[in-house]
Each structure stands twice: as structure tokens, then as C-alpha cells.
PDB file with one MODEL, atoms N, CA, C and O in Angstrom:
MODEL        1
ATOM      1  N   MET A   1      18.741 331.715 122.419  1.00  0.00           N
ATOM      2  CA  MET A   1      19.186 330.921 121.381  1.00  0.00           C
ATOM      3  C   MET A   1      19.577 329.354 122.180  1.00  0.00           C
ATOM      4  O   MET A   1      20.179 329.397 123.253  1.00  0.00           O
ATOM      5  N   PRO A   2      19.289 328.358 121.728  1.00  0.00           N
ATOM      6  CA  PRO A   2      19.457 327.017 122.407  1.00  0.00           C
ATOM      7  C   PRO A   2      20.597 326.975 123.021  1.00  0.00           C
ATOM      8  O   PRO A   2      21.609 327.596 122.692  1.00  0.00           O
ATOM      9  N   ASN A   3      20.457 326.154 124.041  1.00  0.00           N
ATOM     10  CA  ASN A   3      21.638 325.684 125.026  1.00  0.00           C
ATOM     11  C   ASN A   3      21.896 324.032 124.542  1.00  0.00           C
ATOM     12  O   ASN A   3      21.157 323.110 124.886  1.00  0.00           O
ATOM     13  N   ILE A   4      23.091 323.889 123.684  1.00  0.00           N
ATOM     14  CA  ILE A   4      23.255 322.790 123.238  1.00  0.00           C
ATOM     15  C   ILE A   4      24.684 322.344 123.649  1.00  0.00           C
ATOM     16  O   ILE A   4      25.662 323.046 123.391  1.00  0.00           O
ATOM     17  N   LYS A   5      24.781 321.063 124.347  1.00  0.00           N
ATOM     18  CA  LYS A   5      26.221 320.763 124.819  1.00  0.00           C
ATOM     19  C   LYS A   5      25.854 319.233 124.468  1.00  0.00           C
ATOM     20  O   LYS A   5      24.810 318.594 124.331  1.00  0.00           O
ATOM     21  N   PRO A   6      27.537 318.910 124.372  1.00  0.00           N
ATOM     22  CA  PRO A   6      27.956 317.495 124.084  1.00  0.00           C
ATOM     23  C   PRO A   6      27.274 316.338 125.301  1.00  0.00           C
ATOM     24  O   PRO A   6      27.287 316.734 126.467  1.00  0.00           O
ATOM     25  N   ILE A   7      26.813 315.226 125.073  1.00  0.00           N
ATOM     26  CA  ILE A   7      26.538 314.450 126.342  1.00  0.00           C
ATOM     27  C   ILE A   7      27.968 314.543 127.114  1.00  0.00           C
ATOM     28  O   ILE A   7      27.890 314.696 128.333  1.00  0.00           O
ATOM     29  N   SER A   8      29.063 314.479 126.626  1.00  0.00           N
ATOM     30  CA  SER A   8      30.228 314.326 127.811  1.00  0.00           C
ATOM     31  C   SER A   8      30.089 315.251 128.807  1.00  0.00           C
ATOM     32  O   SER A   8      30.336 314.991 129.985  1.00  0.00           O
ATOM     33  N   ASP A   9      29.650 316.483 128.352  1.00  0.00           N
ATOM     34  CA  ASP A   9      29.529 317.650 129.636  1.00  0.00           C
ATOM     35  C   ASP A   9      28.691 316.863 130.779  1.00  0.00           C
ATOM     36  O   ASP A   9      28.763 317.465 131.851  1.00  0.00           O
ATOM     37  N   LEU A  10      27.958 315.742 130.835  1.00  0.00           N
ATOM     38  CA  LEU A  10      27.065 315.339 131.888  1.00  0.00           C
ATOM     39  C   LEU A  10      28.318 315.150 132.729  1.00  0.00           C
ATOM     40  O   LEU A  10      28.032 315.571 133.850  1.00  0.00           O
ATOM     41  N   ARG A  11      29.628 314.692 132.710  1.00  0.00           N
ATOM     42  CA  ARG A  11      30.774 314.421 133.302  1.00  0.00           C
ATOM     43  C   ARG A  11      30.510 315.300 134.719  1.00  0.00           C
ATOM     44  O   ARG A  11      30.367 314.806 135.838  1.00  0.00           O
ATOM     45  N   ASN A  12      30.481 316.786 134.362  1.00  0.00           N
ATOM     46  CA  ASN A  12      30.044 317.719 135.515  1.00  0.00           C
ATOM     47  C   ASN A  12      28.816 317.888 135.263  1.00  0.00           C
ATOM     48  O   ASN A  12      28.506 318.824 134.526  1.00  0.00           O
ATOM     49  N   TYR A  13      27.879 317.092 135.769  1.00  0.00           N
ATOM     50  CA  TYR A  13      26.398 317.174 135.446  1.00  0.00           C
ATOM     51  C   TYR A  13      25.622 318.706 136.590  1.00  0.00           C
ATOM     52  O   TYR A  13      24.588 319.361 136.456  1.00  0.00           O
ATOM     53  N   ASN A  14      26.691 318.749 137.591  1.00  0.00           N
ATOM     54  CA  ASN A  14      25.975 320.103 138.222  1.00  0.00           C
ATOM     55  C   ASN A  14      25.977 321.341 137.342  1.00  0.00           C
ATOM     56  O   ASN A  14      25.054 322.155 137.375  1.00  0.00           O
ATOM     57  N   GLU A  15      27.307 321.489 136.354  1.00  0.00           N
ATOM     58  CA  GLU A  15      27.413 322.812 135.693  1.00  0.00           C
ATOM     59  C   GLU A  15      25.813 322.555 134.593  1.00  0.00           C
ATOM     60  O   GLU A  15      24.944 323.425 134.549  1.00  0.00           O
ATOM     61  N   VAL A  16      25.709 321.268 133.825  1.00  0.00           N
ATOM     62  CA  VAL A  16      24.660 321.507 132.835  1.00  0.00           C
ATOM     63  C   VAL A  16      23.318 321.391 133.538  1.00  0.00           C
ATOM     64  O   VAL A  16      22.237 321.550 132.972  1.00  0.00           O
ATOM     65  N   LEU A  17      23.455 321.152 134.595  1.00  0.00           N
ATOM     66  CA  LEU A  17      21.966 321.351 135.347  1.00  0.00           C
ATOM     67  C   LEU A  17      21.980 322.782 135.727  1.00  0.00           C
ATOM     68  O   LEU A  17      21.160 323.361 135.015  1.00  0.00           O
ATOM     69  N   ARG A  18      22.437 323.427 136.371  1.00  0.00           N
ATOM     70  CA  ARG A  18      22.695 324.890 136.513  1.00  0.00           C
ATOM     71  C   ARG A  18      22.142 325.714 135.477  1.00  0.00           C
ATOM     72  O   ARG A  18      21.424 326.685 135.713  1.00  0.00           O
ATOM     73  N   ASP A  19      22.563 325.228 134.025  1.00  0.00           N
ATOM     74  CA  ASP A  19      21.892 325.980 132.912  1.00  0.00           C
ATOM     75  C   ASP A  19      20.564 325.591 132.585  1.00  0.00           C
ATOM     76  O   ASP A  19      20.168 326.058 131.517  1.00  0.00           O
ATOM     77  N   VAL A  20      19.586 324.706 133.343  1.00  0.00           N
ATOM     78  CA  VAL A  20      18.121 324.224 132.973  1.00  0.00           C
ATOM     79  C   VAL A  20      17.577 325.223 133.490  1.00  0.00           C
ATOM     80  O   VAL A  20      17.784 325.349 134.697  1.00  0.00           O
ATOM     81  N   THR A  21      16.741 326.235 132.837  1.00  0.00           N
ATOM     82  CA  THR A  21      15.873 326.943 133.817  1.00  0.00           C
ATOM     83  C   THR A  21      14.209 326.816 133.042  1.00  0.00           C
ATOM     84  O   THR A  21      14.095 325.990 132.136  1.00  0.00           O
ATOM     85  N   ILE A  22      13.333 327.415 133.329  1.00  0.00           N
ATOM     86  CA  ILE A  22      12.232 327.161 132.873  1.00  0.00           C
ATOM     87  C   ILE A  22      12.349 327.944 131.553  1.00  0.00           C
ATOM     88  O   ILE A  22      13.049 328.941 131.375  1.00  0.00           O
ATOM     89  N   GLY A  23      11.501 327.296 130.596  1.00  0.00           N
ATOM     90  CA  GLY A  23      11.652 327.680 129.559  1.00  0.00           C
ATOM     91  C   GLY A  23      12.736 327.763 128.510  1.00  0.00           C
ATOM     92  O   GLY A  23      12.596 328.024 127.315  1.00  0.00           O
ATOM     93  N   SER A  24      13.925 327.475 129.226  1.00  0.00           N
ATOM     94  CA  SER A  24      15.099 327.177 128.773  1.00  0.00           C
ATOM     95  C   SER A  24      16.176 325.734 129.208  1.00  0.00           C
ATOM     96  O   SER A  24      17.023 325.636 130.096  1.00  0.00           O
ATOM     97  N   PRO A  25      15.654 324.614 128.037  1.00  0.00           N
ATOM     98  CA  PRO A  25      16.011 323.107 128.244  1.00  0.00           C
ATOM     99  C   PRO A  25      17.725 323.354 127.673  1.00  0.00           C
ATOM    100  O   PRO A  25      18.136 324.152 126.830  1.00  0.00           O
ATOM    101  N   VAL A  26      18.392 322.463 128.396  1.00  0.00           N
ATOM    102  CA  VAL A  26      19.405 322.129 127.728  1.00  0.00           C
ATOM    103  C   VAL A  26      19.474 320.825 126.690  1.00  0.00           C
ATOM    104  O   VAL A  26      18.948 319.770 127.043  1.00  0.00           O
ATOM    105  N   PHE A  27      19.959 320.902 125.749  1.00  0.00           N
ATOM    106  CA  PHE A  27      19.922 319.774 124.558  1.00  0.00           C
ATOM    107  C   PHE A  27      21.189 319.376 124.537  1.00  0.00           C
ATOM    108  O   PHE A  27      22.165 320.076 124.267  1.00  0.00           O
ATOM    109  N   LEU A  28      21.167 317.835 124.927  1.00  0.00           N
ATOM    110  CA  LEU A  28      22.744 317.265 124.927  1.00  0.00           C
ATOM    111  C   LEU A  28      22.398 316.296 123.426  1.00  0.00           C
ATOM    112  O   LEU A  28      21.323 315.866 123.007  1.00  0.00           O
ATOM    113  N   THR A  29      24.064 316.163 122.758  1.00  0.00           N
ATOM    114  CA  THR A  29      24.532 315.633 121.641  1.00  0.00           C
ATOM    115  C   THR A  29      24.957 314.568 121.877  1.00  0.00           C
ATOM    116  O   THR A  29      25.717 314.421 122.834  1.00  0.00           O
ATOM    117  N   LYS A  30      24.653 313.694 121.213  1.00  0.00           N
ATOM    118  CA  LYS A  30      25.429 312.577 120.849  1.00  0.00           C
ATOM    119  C   LYS A  30      26.619 312.142 119.715  1.00  0.00           C
ATOM    120  O   LYS A  30      26.286 310.963 119.590  1.00  0.00           O
ATOM    121  N   ASN A  31      27.494 312.262 119.032  1.00  0.00           N
ATOM    122  CA  ASN A  31      28.230 312.142 118.100  1.00  0.00           C
ATOM    123  C   ASN A  31      27.716 312.878 116.876  1.00  0.00           C
ATOM    124  O   ASN A  31      27.580 312.471 115.722  1.00  0.00           O
ATOM    125  N   GLY A  32      27.374 314.486 117.610  1.00  0.00           N
ATOM    126  CA  GLY A  32      27.013 315.581 116.900  1.00  0.00           C
ATOM    127  C   GLY A  32      25.588 315.692 116.771  1.00  0.00           C
ATOM    128  O   GLY A  32      25.289 316.800 116.324  1.00  0.00           O
ATOM    129  N   ARG A  33      24.349 314.770 117.053  1.00  0.00           N
ATOM    130  CA  ARG A  33      23.541 314.690 116.673  1.00  0.00           C
ATOM    131  C   ARG A  33      22.656 314.766 118.108  1.00  0.00           C
ATOM    132  O   ARG A  33      22.986 314.151 119.122  1.00  0.00           O
ATOM    133  N   GLY A  34      21.272 315.782 117.988  1.00  0.00           N
ATOM    134  CA  GLY A  34      20.328 315.859 119.125  1.00  0.00           C
ATOM    135  C   GLY A  34      20.091 314.656 119.456  1.00  0.00           C
ATOM    136  O   GLY A  34      20.127 313.770 118.603  1.00  0.00           O
ATOM    137  N   LYS A  35      19.798 314.387 120.788  1.00  0.00           N
ATOM    138  CA  LYS A  35      19.826 313.020 121.713  1.00  0.00           C
ATOM    139  C   LYS A  35      18.962 313.419 122.542  1.00  0.00           C
ATOM    140  O   LYS A  35      17.778 313.092 122.465  1.00  0.00           O
ATOM    141  N   TYR A  36      19.385 314.091 123.337  1.00  0.00           N
ATOM    142  CA  TYR A  36      18.290 314.581 124.811  1.00  0.00           C
ATOM    143  C   TYR A  36      18.233 315.834 125.082  1.00  0.00           C
ATOM    144  O   TYR A  36      19.090 316.676 124.816  1.00  0.00           O
ATOM    145  N   ALA A  37      17.048 316.017 125.710  1.00  0.00           N
ATOM    146  CA  ALA A  37      16.857 317.691 126.320  1.00  0.00           C
ATOM    147  C   ALA A  37      16.473 317.405 127.640  1.00  0.00           C
ATOM    148  O   ALA A  37      15.984 316.316 127.939  1.00  0.00           O
ATOM    149  N   ILE A  38      16.682 318.409 128.540  1.00  0.00           N
ATOM    150  CA  ILE A  38      16.972 318.423 129.990  1.00  0.00           C
ATOM    151  C   ILE A  38      16.016 319.504 130.308  1.00  0.00           C
ATOM    152  O   ILE A  38      16.568 320.509 129.859  1.00  0.00           O
ATOM    153  N   VAL A  39      15.295 319.732 130.645  1.00  0.00           N
ATOM    154  CA  VAL A  39      13.984 320.658 130.989  1.00  0.00           C
ATOM    155  C   VAL A  39      13.466 320.556 132.425  1.00  0.00           C
ATOM    156  O   VAL A  39      13.519 319.523 133.093  1.00  0.00           O
ATOM    157  N   ASP A  40      13.117 321.361 132.712  1.00  0.00           N
ATOM    158  CA  ASP A  40      12.609 322.136 134.108  1.00  0.00           C
ATOM    159  C   ASP A  40      11.578 321.112 134.088  1.00  0.00           C
ATOM    160  O   ASP A  40      11.021 320.786 133.040  1.00  0.00           O
ATOM    161  N   ILE A  41      11.236 320.457 135.523  1.00  0.00           N
ATOM    162  CA  ILE A  41      10.104 320.126 135.808  1.00  0.00           C
ATOM    163  C   ILE A  41       8.430 321.243 135.459  1.00  0.00           C
ATOM    164  O   ILE A  41       7.376 320.732 135.081  1.00  0.00           O
ATOM    165  N   LEU A  42       8.559 322.289 135.634  1.00  0.00           N
ATOM    166  CA  LEU A  42       7.527 322.834 135.491  1.00  0.00           C
ATOM    167  C   LEU A  42       7.388 323.013 134.053  1.00  0.00           C
ATOM    168  O   LEU A  42       6.231 323.206 133.679  1.00  0.00           O
ATOM    169  N   ASP A  43       8.181 322.997 133.268  1.00  0.00           N
ATOM    170  CA  ASP A  43       8.332 322.961 131.673  1.00  0.00           C
ATOM    171  C   ASP A  43       7.682 321.229 131.425  1.00  0.00           C
ATOM    172  O   ASP A  43       6.808 321.077 130.571  1.00  0.00           O
ATOM    173  N   TYR A  44       8.004 320.453 131.939  1.00  0.00           N
ATOM    174  CA  TYR A  44       7.652 319.144 131.666  1.00  0.00           C
ATOM    175  C   TYR A  44       5.921 319.008 132.351  1.00  0.00           C
ATOM    176  O   TYR A  44       5.059 318.378 131.738  1.00  0.00           O
ATOM    177  N   GLU A  45       5.746 319.445 133.185  1.00  0.00           N
ATOM    178  CA  GLU A  45       4.404 319.438 133.414  1.00  0.00           C
ATOM    179  C   GLU A  45       3.452 320.195 132.567  1.00  0.00           C
ATOM    180  O   GLU A  45       2.405 319.657 132.205  1.00  0.00           O
ATOM    181  N   LYS A  46       3.672 321.095 132.315  1.00  0.00           N
ATOM    182  CA  LYS A  46       3.156 322.173 131.114  1.00  0.00           C
ATOM    183  C   LYS A  46       2.866 321.193 130.013  1.00  0.00           C
ATOM    184  O   LYS A  46       1.757 320.922 129.553  1.00  0.00           O
ATOM    185  N   ALA A  47       4.091 320.676 129.645  1.00  0.00           N
ATOM    186  CA  ALA A  47       4.120 319.758 128.016  1.00  0.00           C
ATOM    187  C   ALA A  47       2.962 318.821 128.238  1.00  0.00           C
ATOM    188  O   ALA A  47       1.961 318.884 127.525  1.00  0.00           O
ATOM    189  N   LYS A  48       3.073 318.052 129.108  1.00  0.00           N
ATOM    190  CA  LYS A  48       2.136 317.001 129.399  1.00  0.00           C
ATOM    191  C   LYS A  48       0.631 317.207 129.862  1.00  0.00           C
ATOM    192  O   LYS A  48      -0.246 316.357 129.710  1.00  0.00           O
ATOM    193  N   ALA A  49       0.467 318.364 130.408  1.00  0.00           N
ATOM    194  CA  ALA A  49      -1.155 318.604 130.315  1.00  0.00           C
ATOM    195  C   ALA A  49      -1.221 319.289 128.918  1.00  0.00           C
ATOM    196  O   ALA A  49      -2.088 318.841 128.169  1.00  0.00           O
ATOM    197  N   THR A  50      -0.429 320.323 128.437  1.00  0.00           N
ATOM    198  CA  THR A  50      -0.866 320.623 126.955  1.00  0.00           C
ATOM    199  C   THR A  50      -0.978 319.200 125.893  1.00  0.00           C
ATOM    200  O   THR A  50      -1.511 319.453 124.812  1.00  0.00           O
ATOM    201  N   ILE A  51      -0.603 317.983 126.066  1.00  0.00           N
ATOM    202  CA  ILE A  51      -0.490 317.292 125.332  1.00  0.00           C
ATOM    203  C   ILE A  51      -1.788 316.472 125.715  1.00  0.00           C
ATOM    204  O   ILE A  51      -2.430 315.849 124.869  1.00  0.00           O
ATOM    205  N   GLN A  52      -2.169 316.526 127.231  1.00  0.00           N
ATOM    206  CA  GLN A  52      -3.551 315.615 127.589  1.00  0.00           C
ATOM    207  C   GLN A  52      -4.673 316.889 126.643  1.00  0.00           C
ATOM    208  O   GLN A  52      -5.421 316.443 125.773  1.00  0.00           O
ATOM    209  N   LEU A  53      -4.658 318.169 126.894  1.00  0.00           N
ATOM    210  CA  LEU A  53      -5.577 318.966 126.517  1.00  0.00           C
ATOM    211  C   LEU A  53      -6.181 318.725 124.808  1.00  0.00           C
ATOM    212  O   LEU A  53      -7.354 318.771 124.438  1.00  0.00           O
ATOM    213  N   VAL A  54      -4.888 318.450 123.932  1.00  0.00           N
ATOM    214  CA  VAL A  54      -4.671 318.421 122.997  1.00  0.00           C
ATOM    215  C   VAL A  54      -5.974 317.049 122.458  1.00  0.00           C
ATOM    216  O   VAL A  54      -6.879 317.140 121.629  1.00  0.00           O
ATOM    217  N   ASN A  55      -5.640 316.106 123.157  1.00  0.00           N
ATOM    218  CA  ASN A  55      -5.721 314.675 123.066  1.00  0.00           C
ATOM    219  C   ASN A  55      -7.313 314.768 123.407  1.00  0.00           C
ATOM    220  O   ASN A  55      -8.106 314.219 122.642  1.00  0.00           O
ATOM    221  N   GLU A  56      -7.731 315.402 124.451  1.00  0.00           N
ATOM    222  CA  GLU A  56      -8.950 315.709 125.036  1.00  0.00           C
ATOM    223  C   GLU A  56     -10.054 316.291 123.854  1.00  0.00           C
ATOM    224  O   GLU A  56     -11.201 315.905 123.629  1.00  0.00           O
ATOM    225  N   LEU A  57      -9.193 317.452 123.139  1.00  0.00           N
ATOM    226  CA  LEU A  57      -9.861 318.067 122.210  1.00  0.00           C
ATOM    227  C   LEU A  57     -10.217 317.217 121.011  1.00  0.00           C
ATOM    228  O   LEU A  57     -11.288 317.011 120.439  1.00  0.00           O
ATOM    229  N   ALA A  58      -8.986 316.788 120.810  1.00  0.00           N
ATOM    230  CA  ALA A  58      -9.305 315.447 119.879  1.00  0.00           C
ATOM    231  C   ALA A  58     -10.523 314.687 119.992  1.00  0.00           C
ATOM    232  O   ALA A  58     -11.362 314.681 119.092  1.00  0.00           O
ATOM    233  N   LYS A  59     -10.631 314.126 120.933  1.00  0.00           N
ATOM    234  CA  LYS A  59     -11.683 313.313 121.231  1.00  0.00           C
ATOM    235  C   LYS A  59     -13.077 313.804 121.363  1.00  0.00           C
ATOM    236  O   LYS A  59     -14.015 313.010 121.449  1.00  0.00           O
ATOM    237  N   GLY A  60     -13.237 315.075 121.380  1.00  0.00           N
ATOM    238  CA  GLY A  60     -14.435 315.659 121.415  1.00  0.00           C
ATOM    239  C   GLY A  60     -14.593 316.263 120.160  1.00  0.00           C
ATOM    240  O   GLY A  60     -15.789 316.514 120.010  1.00  0.00           O
ATOM    241  N   LYS A  61     -13.908 316.620 119.158  1.00  0.00           N
ATOM    242  CA  LYS A  61     -14.076 316.998 117.876  1.00  0.00           C
ATOM    243  C   LYS A  61     -14.316 315.286 117.058  1.00  0.00           C
ATOM    244  O   LYS A  61     -14.634 315.352 115.870  1.00  0.00           O
ATOM    245  N   GLN A  62     -14.209 314.241 117.496  1.00  0.00           N
ATOM    246  CA  GLN A  62     -14.389 312.956 117.040  1.00  0.00           C
ATOM    247  C   GLN A  62     -15.524 313.002 117.221  1.00  0.00           C
ATOM    248  O   GLN A  62     -16.299 313.131 116.273  1.00  0.00           O
ATOM    249  N   SER A  63     -15.974 312.903 118.587  1.00  0.00           N
ATOM    250  CA  SER A  63     -17.268 312.923 119.021  1.00  0.00           C
ATOM    251  C   SER A  63     -18.623 313.472 118.197  1.00  0.00           C
ATOM    252  O   SER A  63     -19.733 313.018 117.920  1.00  0.00           O
ATOM    253  N   GLY A  64     -17.850 314.771 117.957  1.00  0.00           N
ATOM    254  CA  GLY A  64     -19.077 315.722 117.697  1.00  0.00           C
ATOM    255  C   GLY A  64     -19.107 315.184 116.014  1.00  0.00           C
ATOM    256  O   GLY A  64     -20.209 315.061 115.479  1.00  0.00           O
ATOM    257  N   GLU A  65     -17.914 314.893 115.272  1.00  0.00           N
ATOM    258  CA  GLU A  65     -18.121 314.497 114.107  1.00  0.00           C
ATOM    259  C   GLU A  65     -19.289 313.162 113.893  1.00  0.00           C
ATOM    260  O   GLU A  65     -20.205 312.923 113.105  1.00  0.00           O
ATOM    261  N   GLU A  66     -18.769 312.592 114.881  1.00  0.00           N
ATOM    262  CA  GLU A  66     -19.823 311.097 114.796  1.00  0.00           C
ATOM    263  C   GLU A  66     -21.466 311.101 115.477  1.00  0.00           C
ATOM    264  O   GLU A  66     -22.416 310.410 115.111  1.00  0.00           O
ATOM    265  N   LYS A  67     -21.426 311.974 116.418  1.00  0.00           N
ATOM    266  CA  LYS A  67     -22.637 312.139 116.953  1.00  0.00           C
ATOM    267  C   LYS A  67     -23.212 313.502 117.188  1.00  0.00           C
ATOM    268  O   LYS A  67     -24.013 313.944 118.012  1.00  0.00           O
ATOM    269  N   GLY A  68     -22.585 313.987 116.261  1.00  0.00           N
ATOM    270  CA  GLY A  68     -23.266 315.512 116.191  1.00  0.00           C
ATOM    271  C   GLY A  68     -22.850 316.349 117.606  1.00  0.00           C
ATOM    272  O   GLY A  68     -22.530 316.018 118.748  1.00  0.00           O
ATOM    273  N   TRP A  69     -23.039 317.640 116.866  1.00  0.00           N
ATOM    274  CA  TRP A  69     -22.695 319.031 117.768  1.00  0.00           C
ATOM    275  C   TRP A  69     -23.512 319.183 118.555  1.00  0.00           C
ATOM    276  O   TRP A  69     -24.645 318.778 118.295  1.00  0.00           O
ATOM    277  N   LEU A  70     -23.170 319.974 120.104  1.00  0.00           N
ATOM    278  CA  LEU A  70     -24.104 320.776 120.543  1.00  0.00           C
ATOM    279  C   LEU A  70     -23.941 322.174 120.208  1.00  0.00           C
ATOM    280  O   LEU A  70     -22.993 322.852 119.811  1.00  0.00           O
ATOM    281  N   SER A  71     -25.430 322.451 120.552  1.00  0.00           N
ATOM    282  CA  SER A  71     -25.435 324.242 120.288  1.00  0.00           C
ATOM    283  C   SER A  71     -24.834 324.742 121.647  1.00  0.00           C
ATOM    284  O   SER A  71     -24.681 323.947 122.574  1.00  0.00           O
ATOM    285  N   ALA A  72     -24.542 325.876 121.744  1.00  0.00           N
ATOM    286  CA  ALA A  72     -23.897 326.783 122.813  1.00  0.00           C
ATOM    287  C   ALA A  72     -24.794 326.848 123.750  1.00  0.00           C
ATOM    288  O   ALA A  72     -24.434 327.105 124.898  1.00  0.00           O
ATOM    289  N   ASP A  73     -25.922 326.664 123.492  1.00  0.00           N
ATOM    290  CA  ASP A  73     -27.172 326.848 124.636  1.00  0.00           C
ATOM    291  C   ASP A  73     -27.275 325.121 125.330  1.00  0.00           C
ATOM    292  O   ASP A  73     -27.668 324.879 126.471  1.00  0.00           O
ATOM    293  N   GLU A  74     -26.906 324.273 124.511  1.00  0.00           N
ATOM    294  CA  GLU A  74     -26.611 323.160 125.293  1.00  0.00           C
ATOM    295  C   GLU A  74     -25.498 323.133 126.079  1.00  0.00           C
ATOM    296  O   GLU A  74     -25.486 322.662 127.217  1.00  0.00           O
ATOM    297  N   VAL A  75     -24.531 323.634 125.505  1.00  0.00           N
ATOM    298  CA  VAL A  75     -23.237 323.436 126.261  1.00  0.00           C
ATOM    299  C   VAL A  75     -23.041 324.255 127.809  1.00  0.00           C
ATOM    300  O   VAL A  75     -22.294 324.087 128.773  1.00  0.00           O
ATOM    301  N   LYS A  76     -24.219 325.288 127.442  1.00  0.00           N
ATOM    302  CA  LYS A  76     -24.133 326.136 128.657  1.00  0.00           C
ATOM    303  C   LYS A  76     -25.107 325.373 129.830  1.00  0.00           C
ATOM    304  O   LYS A  76     -24.753 325.368 131.009  1.00  0.00           O
ATOM    305  N   ALA A  77     -26.120 324.858 129.467  1.00  0.00           N
ATOM    306  CA  ALA A  77     -26.895 323.798 130.196  1.00  0.00           C
ATOM    307  C   ALA A  77     -26.040 322.899 130.958  1.00  0.00           C
ATOM    308  O   ALA A  77     -25.884 323.041 132.171  1.00  0.00           O
ATOM    309  N   HIS A  78     -25.597 322.166 130.419  1.00  0.00           N
ATOM    310  CA  HIS A  78     -24.529 321.428 130.628  1.00  0.00           C
ATOM    311  C   HIS A  78     -23.534 321.450 131.638  1.00  0.00           C
ATOM    312  O   HIS A  78     -23.320 320.571 132.472  1.00  0.00           O
ATOM    313  N   LEU A  79     -22.960 322.506 131.495  1.00  0.00           N
ATOM    314  CA  LEU A  79     -21.885 323.294 132.021  1.00  0.00           C
ATOM    315  C   LEU A  79     -22.513 323.569 133.569  1.00  0.00           C
ATOM    316  O   LEU A  79     -22.116 323.050 134.613  1.00  0.00           O
ATOM    317  N   LYS A  80     -23.696 324.619 133.388  1.00  0.00           N
ATOM    318  CA  LYS A  80     -24.066 324.557 134.734  1.00  0.00           C
ATOM    319  C   LYS A  80     -24.837 323.525 135.673  1.00  0.00           C
ATOM    320  O   LYS A  80     -25.245 323.878 136.780  1.00  0.00           O
ATOM    321  N   GLU A  81     -25.015 322.252 135.190  1.00  0.00           N
ATOM    322  CA  GLU A  81     -25.641 321.028 135.584  1.00  0.00           C
ATOM    323  C   GLU A  81     -24.350 320.591 136.332  1.00  0.00           C
ATOM    324  O   GLU A  81     -24.373 320.201 137.499  1.00  0.00           O
ATOM    325  N   MET A  82     -23.144 320.690 135.525  1.00  0.00           N
ATOM    326  CA  MET A  82     -21.929 320.195 136.383  1.00  0.00           C
ATOM    327  C   MET A  82     -21.571 320.948 137.361  1.00  0.00           C
ATOM    328  O   MET A  82     -21.196 320.416 138.406  1.00  0.00           O
ATOM    329  N   HIS A  83     -21.603 322.108 137.255  1.00  0.00           N
ATOM    330  CA  HIS A  83     -21.350 323.150 138.645  1.00  0.00           C
ATOM    331  C   HIS A  83     -22.140 323.151 139.618  1.00  0.00           C
ATOM    332  O   HIS A  83     -21.761 323.660 140.673  1.00  0.00           O
ATOM    333  N   LYS A  84     -23.707 322.463 139.489  1.00  0.00           N
ATOM    334  CA  LYS A  84     -24.025 322.001 140.411  1.00  0.00           C
ATOM    335  C   LYS A  84     -23.552 321.045 140.876  1.00  0.00           C
ATOM    336  O   LYS A  84     -23.152 321.039 142.040  1.00  0.00           O
ATOM    337  N   LYS A  85     -23.482 320.041 140.114  1.00  0.00           N
ATOM    338  CA  LYS A  85     -23.126 318.661 141.082  1.00  0.00           C
ATOM    339  C   LYS A  85     -21.932 318.996 141.846  1.00  0.00           C
ATOM    340  O   LYS A  85     -21.821 318.623 143.014  1.00  0.00           O
ATOM    341  N   ILE A  86     -20.890 319.783 141.166  1.00  0.00           N
ATOM    342  CA  ILE A  86     -19.417 319.599 141.922  1.00  0.00           C
ATOM    343  C   ILE A  86     -19.879 320.451 143.301  1.00  0.00           C
ATOM    344  O   ILE A  86     -19.289 320.268 144.366  1.00  0.00           O
ATOM    345  N   ALA A  87     -21.038 321.436 143.166  1.00  0.00           N
ATOM    346  CA  ALA A  87     -21.386 322.426 144.378  1.00  0.00           C
ATOM    347  C   ALA A  87     -21.834 321.541 145.452  1.00  0.00           C
ATOM    348  O   ALA A  87     -21.383 321.524 146.598  1.00  0.00           O
ATOM    349  N   LEU A  88     -22.914 320.691 144.896  1.00  0.00           N
ATOM    350  CA  LEU A  88     -23.489 320.051 146.089  1.00  0.00           C
ATOM    351  C   LEU A  88     -22.332 318.567 146.393  1.00  0.00           C
ATOM    352  O   LEU A  88     -22.678 318.086 147.472  1.00  0.00           O
ATOM    353  N   GLU A  89     -21.521 318.016 145.988  1.00  0.00           N
ATOM    354  CA  GLU A  89     -20.488 317.479 146.232  1.00  0.00           C
ATOM    355  C   GLU A  89     -19.415 318.228 147.075  1.00  0.00           C
ATOM    356  O   GLU A  89     -18.851 317.602 147.973  1.00  0.00           O
ATOM    357  N   ASP A  90     -19.195 319.137 146.912  1.00  0.00           N
ATOM    358  CA  ASP A  90     -18.634 319.880 148.118  1.00  0.00           C
ATOM    359  C   ASP A  90     -19.430 320.149 149.230  1.00  0.00           C
ATOM    360  O   ASP A  90     -19.062 319.856 150.368  1.00  0.00           O
ATOM    361  N   VAL A  91     -20.417 320.647 149.001  1.00  0.00           N
ATOM    362  CA  VAL A  91     -21.775 321.012 150.398  1.00  0.00           C
ATOM    363  C   VAL A  91     -21.477 319.641 151.394  1.00  0.00           C
ATOM    364  O   VAL A  91     -21.270 319.822 152.594  1.00  0.00           O
ATOM    365  N   LYS A  92     -21.469 318.224 150.793  1.00  0.00           N
ATOM    366  CA  LYS A  92     -21.754 316.992 151.349  1.00  0.00           C
ATOM    367  C   LYS A  92     -20.151 316.831 152.400  1.00  0.00           C
ATOM    368  O   LYS A  92     -20.063 316.307 153.511  1.00  0.00           O
ATOM    369  N   ARG A  93     -19.068 317.462 151.599  1.00  0.00           N
ATOM    370  CA  ARG A  93     -17.852 317.071 152.581  1.00  0.00           C
ATOM    371  C   ARG A  93     -17.888 317.960 153.572  1.00  0.00           C
ATOM    372  O   ARG A  93     -17.061 317.904 154.483  1.00  0.00           O
TER     373      ARG A  93
ENDMDL
END
């Protein structure tokens, strides 16, 4: 069940913040309408990473549609090459 509170409850912000947990944000209303959400930093970081991933997937889809798709074998070869480069960089460090 969503945790919804009026923004005026921020006068006692410690009590509001106690209700914020991972996966359970607190939604604040102003004049009876949703205005703000207070989320745990881990939820925020997860949402941010998800948005980045979706954006990268959209770029990949657009690239595939414009420049053509890679076969599964081409993807495997590319990933193996990237793995080798990363391993070489690790050895140099």
C-alpha cells in the first residue's frame, strides 16, 4: 500500500524519513495532489541505472535498424575481443 502524506508532514521530517525504505517510497501531496516522492538512495540509483540501460538499448535498436543487425556469431566474436582487451588492460595495471 503506498505511503502518502501531506507535504505539511515535513515539519516533522524525521518521522517522514523513517517511513522511507527500500522499495517503499513516501509520496507527498500538495493541495491534495501528488507532488513529490522521497525514495531510498538505492532505489534512486537502481531507477537511474534502469533508465540508462533502456536508453542504451534504444540506441542499439536504432543502430541495428539503420546499419543492419549483427548475427549471434558476430556478437560472440565481438564480446570475446572485448574480453581480451579488458584482460590485457588488467595485466598492464
